[in-house]
N, C-alpha and C positions, 0 to 999 in steps of 0.2 A: 967315748964321746956320746953326748945326748943328741938325739934327732927328733924333731917334731914333724909328724906327718899331719898335714892339714888338708881339708877339703871343704866344699860348700856345705855339705851336710854330713854329720857323723851319726851313725846308728850304733849306739853303745850296746844294745841288747839287754837282756835281763829285765825286760819290762819297763825300761827307762825311756823317756821321750827322746826323739831325735834332737840333735844339737846343731842348729844352723851355724855355719862358720866354725865347726868343731875341729878338734885336733887330738892327737895322741902323742905323748912324749915317751920315747923309747930310749932306755939306757942299756947298752949291750943287748942281752936277749930277753929283757923283761920290760913290761909297761911301768913307767915311772909315774905317769899321771895322764888324765884325759879330761876334756871339757872344752869350753870356748877357746879358740885360738889366742885371743888377746890375753887371756889370763895365763895361759901356758907360756906365751912369748915373754910376758913381763916377768914371770917367775924364773925363766931360763933364757936370759938375753944372749948368752953365748952359744945357744944350741944351733945346730944345722937344721935348716927347714926344707922339707920336701913338700911341694904342693901338688895335689892331685885333683883332676877334674871330677865334678859330680859327687858321688857318695863314697864315704869311707866307712868300713864296717869291720867287725872281727872276721878272721878267716873262716872259710866254709868247711864243713865236714862231708867227706866222701864215704858213703856207706857201702859202695859197690866197688871199691878199689881193687880188691883181689880178683873178683869176677871180671872186671874190665881188663885187667892185665893178663889174666889167664885165658879168657874167652874171646879176645879181640886181637887183631893185628893193626898196629898203628903205622901206616906207611911212611917211609922215608920221603922227604920232599922231592928227592930225585926220582921217585916212583909215581909222582902225581899224574903223569901223562897216561900211565897204564893202570894204576890202581886207585887213583883219586886221592883225596885228602882225608876222608872220614874213616874211622875204624872199620875193619872188615870182620865179619862174623859168619857163622854158618857155612854154607857151601864155598863162599869166597875164601874163607879161612882155611877150609880143608884143602883147597886147591894149591895152597902155598907149599905143601909138602911137610917133611919132618919138622918137629918143633925146634930142634937145635939149629936149624938153618936161619931162623928169623927171630926167636924169642928174645934174646938179649937186647938187640937193638929196639925191638918193639916195646919192651918194658921201659927202657930209658925214655923213648919218645912219649909213651903213654903217661909216664910220671910228669914229664914236662907239660903235656896237655892239661893235666890236672892242675898244675901250678898256674897255668894260663887261665884257668877257670876259678881262680881265687881260693883254691883248696889248700888248706894248711894242716889238716888232720884227716885221718882215715881210720876206719875200723877194720879189724881182721879177726877171723875165727882162730882159735888155738891150733886148728889143723892146717892153717895156711902154710905154704912152703917157707921154711926159714930164710932161704936166699931171697925170696920175694919181699919178706918183711925187712930184711937188711937193706935191699935196694930202696924201699919206700922211705926208710929212716934216713938213708944217705942223701936222698933228694931234699930232705928238710921237713918231711911230713912227720907229724906226731901220730904214732900208731897206738891205738887202744884196743884191747880185746873186746870182742862182741860176737854173738852168734851170727852166722851167715844170714843175710836177708833173702828169703825165698821169694818166688813170684816172678814179676815181670822182668824183662831184659834190663840189664844194668844201664845206668845213665851217667854220661860224663858230666853233666850239669847238675851240681848239688841242689840248685834252685828249682829244677824241673818238678812240678807237682807240689811245691811248697805253698802253703797258704800265706805265710809271712816269711820275711827274710830271716827272722829269728829262728824259725824252724830248721833252717839250714846252717846256722852258725855252729861252729865247733864249741864255742863257749862265749859268754858275754865278756866285755872288757872288764878288767879288774886290775888295780894297781898291784904290782908284784907278780902278776901272772905272766906266762910266756907271751912274748910280743908277736902275735899272729894277726895280720891285718890284710884286707883286700880293698882296693879302690876300683870303682866302676864309673864309667863315663855315661852316667844317667843322672837326671835331676832329683829323683826321689825314690822312695821304696816301691811305689806302684810301678814306676817305669823300670826299676830293676827287676821286679818279678816278671814283667812283660818281656824284657830284653833277655833275661837269663844271665848266667855267669859268664857267657862269652863276651859280655861288655866289660870284663875285667881289664884294667890297664896297668895294674901293679899288684904284686903279692909279696908280703913280708912274712917270713917264717922264722920264728925265734930271733927276731930283730934283724934278720938278713934279707936284703932285697933279692928274691929268688926269681922273680919275673918282672920285667918292665916292658910294657908294650909301646911306650912312647917316651 
């Protein structure tokens, strides 16, 4: 089945101008077409239509995925009263005890948090644990090899510190490419950079809706 994802503003990436009232047509796991919604709807009258508020863009790239999953504990919602809701690091992480008592559940929840931030792709060094790479791929993320990014603490938000949204995109939209999209409840690119990826309301990875916030 072909699905058209539509929003008030489409950011196609690749140096192309934003498309007001834009949309992306997805067939199975790939992008069939993208452009103004009216043109896509006329070309595919039988398509299912999903409408998202605000901005629709290619999925985002998480360059710190392995570090986030290895160096943080993502609390279970049932632990919110005692541990809060944000990832724990440093001394708070050390206080949890042996890795095997918490790591599997934390990795699963951490991957879900990434999807909730519009992430559809991640980089990983060749030395990353194979089990972690498998978990990332099973969640729907496209994993590509890259050296570890040294320096500051890893960030869950791929847009943090980005000068433009394109800087955080995994890849610009292209017909025939894997259908990775993210929708954000903001009016434009400037507002998206200010609000960050936490404004994500839907994430599509390889044509599959892997997160829906509303």
